C-alpha distance (Angstrom), angle and dihedral (degrees) to the residues before:
residue distance angle dihedral
M1 . . .
R2 3.78 . .
V3 3.78 130.5 .
E4 3.79 129.4 -165.2
L5 3.81 119.0 -163.5
R6 3.79 121.0 -164.1
I7 3.79 119.4 -171.2
D8 3.77 123.3 -169.0
G9 3.77 137.0 162.2
G10 3.75 127.2 34.8
L11 3.79 131.1 117.2
A12 3.80 98.8 -66.6
Y13 3.80 100.3 34.8
F14 3.81 117.0 146.3
P15 3.83 110.7 -178.1
G16 3.81 93.5 -156.3
L17 3.80 91.5 56.4
A18 3.79 97.9 42.5
R19 3.78 113.0 105.2
P20 3.78 127.2 174.8
V21 3.78 120.2 -106.0
M22 3.80 110.5 -124.3
L23 3.79 123.9 -158.6
D24 3.80 121.2 -173.3
G25 3.78 109.6 -166.2
A26 3.81 91.1 -153.8
R27 3.81 89.0 69.5
L28 3.80 94.2 55.6
S29 3.77 129.8 89.2
A30 3.80 116.9 -98.0
A31 3.81 91.0 -102.6
D32 3.82 92.5 50.1
Q33 3.83 90.9 46.2
A34 3.79 89.3 54.8
E35 3.81 91.2 47.5
L36 3.81 91.9 49.1
A37 3.81 91.0 50.4
R38 3.82 90.7 48.7
L39 3.80 92.6 48.8
C40 3.82 92.8 47.7
R41 3.81 92.4 49.4
A42 3.81 91.3 48.7
A43 3.82 94.0 47.4
L44 3.80 93.5 46.9
A45 3.81 92.6 46.1
D46 3.82 92.8 57.7
P47 3.82 111.5 14.6
G48 3.80 92.0 167.8
P49 3.78 133.5 -145.8
E50 3.82 96.9 -48.9
S51 3.78 116.0 140.4
A52 3.77 142.6 160.4
A53 3.81 89.1 -107.4
R54 3.79 91.0 58.9
A55 3.79 91.0 48.7
E56 3.79 90.4 52.5
A57 3.82 90.6 50.9
L58 3.81 90.1 65.8
P59 3.82 106.1 51.9
D60 3.82 96.9 -171.9
A61 3.80 95.7 41.4
R62 3.77 122.6 112.4
R63 3.78 116.6 -115.6
Y64 3.79 122.2 -148.4
R65 3.79 128.9 -157.3
L66 3.79 119.7 -172.1
A67 3.80 124.6 -166.7
I68 3.80 109.7 -167.4
D69 3.81 117.3 -167.0
I70 3.79 112.6 -162.0
D71 3.81 114.4 175.8
G72 3.81 92.6 -28.7
E73 3.81 95.1 -46.9
T74 3.81 114.6 112.2
H75 3.79 122.9 -148.6
A76 3.80 124.3 -171.7
L77 3.79 130.2 -148.9
A78 3.79 129.8 180.0
A79 3.79 129.8 -165.5
A80 3.78 140.5 163.9
D81 3.79 133.4 -153.7
P82 2.90 122.2 -54.4
V83 3.81 90.1 40.3
A84 3.80 105.9 -144.4
Q85 3.81 98.9 -160.3
P86 3.82 116.4 70.4
A87 3.83 92.1 -153.6
V88 3.81 92.4 55.1
A89 3.82 91.6 44.9
A90 3.81 90.7 50.9
L91 3.82 91.2 50.8
I92 3.82 91.5 49.3
D93 3.81 90.2 50.8
F94 3.82 93.1 47.4
V95 3.81 93.9 49.1
G96 3.80 90.6 46.1
A97 3.80 91.6 51.3
H98 3.82 98.1 43.8
G99 3.80 104.1 28.3
Q100 3.79 132.3 91.2
R101 3.79 129.9 -127.3
């Protein structure tokens, strides 16, 4: 399982400096792999009412795009601050904490 997190927007956003955060589940401990799988399942089960229109409504808000690769199948999620779905917010936090730029 691999997850890519892209963050754009916000007050101090510089497109040239923004790089995606990559998280390869194979490099995590067994406990963290299980947690990543749980978070991905929860976020994909109920992605919430996030949309590009909502992100545009808040000009200084950060926007998040997640690409989740599970066994060669890619799923996409999008969210904007404040992230309405707790499962999506938890996945964003986990990838941010464990991933690499």
